[in-house]
C-alpha positions in Angstrom: 0.0 0.1 -0.1 1.2 3.4 -0.9 2.0 6.6 1.5 -0.5 9.3 1.2 -0.5 12.9 2.2 -4.0 14.6 2.5 -3.8 18.4 2.5 -6.0 21.2 1.9 -5.2 24.7 3.6 -9.0 25.3 3.6 -10.5 23.6 7.0 -13.6 21.7 7.2 -13.2 19.9 3.7 -12.9 16.4 5.1 -8.9 15.6 5.3 -9.4 14.1 8.6 -12.4 12.1 8.0 -10.6 10.7 4.9 -7.7 9.9 7.0 -9.8 8.1 9.7 -11.4 5.9 7.2 -8.3 4.9 5.4 -6.5 4.2 8.8 -9.4 2.2 10.5 -10.8 0.3 7.2 -7.5 -0.6 5.7 -4.7 -0.4 8.1 -2.9 2.3 7.0 -0.7 4.1 9.9 -1.6 7.6 10.7 0.6 10.7 10.9 -1.2 13.8 12.3 0.4 17.0 11.6 -2.7 19.2 12.7 -2.4 21.0 16.3 -6.0 21.1 16.1 -6.4 17.6 15.1 -7.9 14.9 17.1 -6.9 11.6 15.1 -4.1 10.7 17.7 -6.6 10.8 20.6 -9.4 8.8 18.7 -6.6 6.4 17.5 -4.1 6.2 19.8 -2.6 2.9 18.8 -2.6 3.8 14.9 -1.6 7.5 14.7 1.3 9.5 16.0 1.4 13.1 16.1 3.8 15.4 15.0 4.1 18.6 16.9 3.9 22.1 15.3 7.2 23.3 16.3 9.1 20.1 14.8 11.6 21.1 11.8 11.3 17.4 10.3 9.1 14.4 10.1 10.0 11.7 11.8 10.9 8.1 10.7 7.1 6.9 9.8 6.3 3.6 8.6 5.4 2.4 5.3 1.8 2.7 4.5 1.2 6.0 6.2 -1.3 8.6 5.9 0.1 12.0 6.8 -3.2 14.3 7.8 -1.8 17.7 7.3 -4.0 20.4 8.9 -4.9 23.8 7.1 -1.7 25.4 7.0 1.7 25.8 4.9 4.8 24.6 6.6 7.9 22.8 5.4 7.0 19.4 6.9 4.2 19.5 4.0 6.9 19.4 1.2 9.0 16.4 3.7 5.6 14.5 3.4 4.8 14.9 -0.1 8.6 13.4 -0.7 7.5 10.4 1.2 4.1 10.2 -0.6 3.2 8.3 -3.5 -0.1 10.4 -3.9 -1.5 13.6 -2.6 -5.2 13.6 -1.8 -6.7 17.4 -1.9 -10.4 16.9 -0.5 -12.3 20.0 -1.0 -16.2 20.9 -1.0 -17.3 22.3 -4.6 -18.6 25.9 -3.4 -16.8 29.0 -4.2 -15.2 29.6 -0.6 -13.7 26.1 -0.7 -12.4 26.1 -4.1 -10.6 29.5 -3.4 -8.7 27.6 -0.6 -8.0 24.7 -2.7 -6.3 26.7 -5.4 -4.1 28.3 -2.6 -3.2 24.6 -2.1 -3.1 23.6 -5.2 -0.6 26.5 -6.3 1.8 25.4 -3.4 2.0 21.6 -4.2 1.8 21.7 -8.0 5.6 21.7 -8.3 6.3 18.2 -6.8 6.3 15.2 -9.4 3.6 13.4 -6.9 0.2 12.7 -8.4 -2.6 14.6 -7.3 -6.2 13.1 -6.5 -9.0 15.5 -5.9 -11.6 14.4 -3.6 -15.0 16.2 -4.0 -16.6 15.8 -0.6 -20.3 16.6 0.3 -21.2 16.6 -3.4 -24.7 18.1 -4.0 -24.6 19.2 -7.9 -22.5 17.6 -10.3 -22.0 20.9 -12.3 -20.0 22.4 -9.2 -17.8 19.6 -9.2 -17.3 20.3 -12.9 -16.7 24.0 -12.6 -14.2 23.4 -9.7 -12.4 20.9 -12.0 -12.2 23.6 -14.8 -10.5 26.0 -12.3 -8.4 23.7 -10.8 -6.9 22.4 -14.2 -6.4 26.0 -15.3 -4.3 26.2 -12.0 -2.2 23.3 -12.6 -1.7 23.2 -16.4 -2.9 19.4 -16.4 -5.7 17.0 -16.1 -7.1 16.2 -12.7 -9.3 13.4 -11.5 -12.0 14.3 -9.3 -13.3 11.4 -7.0 -16.7 12.4 -5.7 -18.2 11.9 -2.1 -21.7 12.7 -1.9 -23.5 14.0 1.3 -23.4 11.5 4.0 -24.7 11.4 7.2 -23.3 7.8 7.7 -19.6 9.0 7.0 -20.1 11.7 9.7 -21.6 9.1 12.0 -18.4 6.9 11.5 -15.9 9.4 12.6 -18.2 10.8 15.4 -18.4 7.3 16.9 -15.0 6.5 16.0 -15.3 3.4 14.1 -14.6 2.1 10.4 -17.6 2.4 8.1 -16.9 -1.1 7.5 -17.7 -2.1 10.9 -20.9 -0.1 11.0 -21.7 -1.3 7.9 -21.7 -5.4 9.1 -24.5 -4.4 11.5 -28.0 -5.7 11.2 -31.0 -3.7 10.6 -32.4 -0.9 8.4 -29.4 1.4 9.4 -26.9 -0.7 8.0 -28.1 -0.3 4.3 -27.2 3.6 4.6 -23.7 2.4 6.2 -23.2 -0.1 3.3 -23.7 2.5 0.7 -21.1 4.8 2.4 -18.9 1.7 2.6 -19.2 1.4 -1.0 -18.0 5.1 -1.4 -14.8 4.5 0.6 -14.0 1.3 -1.1 -14.3 3.2 -4.4 -12.1 5.9 -3.1 -9.6 3.0 -1.8 -9.7 1.5 -5.3 -9.0 4.7 -7.0 -5.9 5.2 -4.8 -4.5 1.8 -5.4 -5.1 2.8 -9.1 -2.3 5.2 -9.2 0.0 2.3 -8.6 
């Protein structure tokens, strides 16, 4: 499995949600580089926290997900250099797209592939508009994986559980979790398609 950096300077776009589900569903190691993050507290045996004052990333295991908070730092370059893929989650709204443009401007010169993840998608045309803007900034075509609005995924992180675990429950609620599990499985398959 690859090393992955998840970043966007815009907050609230789903960075930690994606990191949480990759760690809990697919057994990645977590590296939290976010002074306001809670992954280390939620998953103490699976996540190491890197203090904001550190100048360098410590040695990290293979198959790590670097959950990079919404700020710029030299450790972002270090994480990307160790990664096989950069995931940039965003919400397809004007405000989120602007913050995402700033992030893409910062990371585009690395040779690491970029996968955009549109989170909380309500309208397909908003994603297409964002794609146009991103490709103008980057100068190359980007792939966008879409995640629709999902209470199930939010429930999974609120309950600190893998969506795969919730999907294995019995009863009517399991249906929504199974649908969300397919979305996360699809994302993971898309990630693996880069290698």
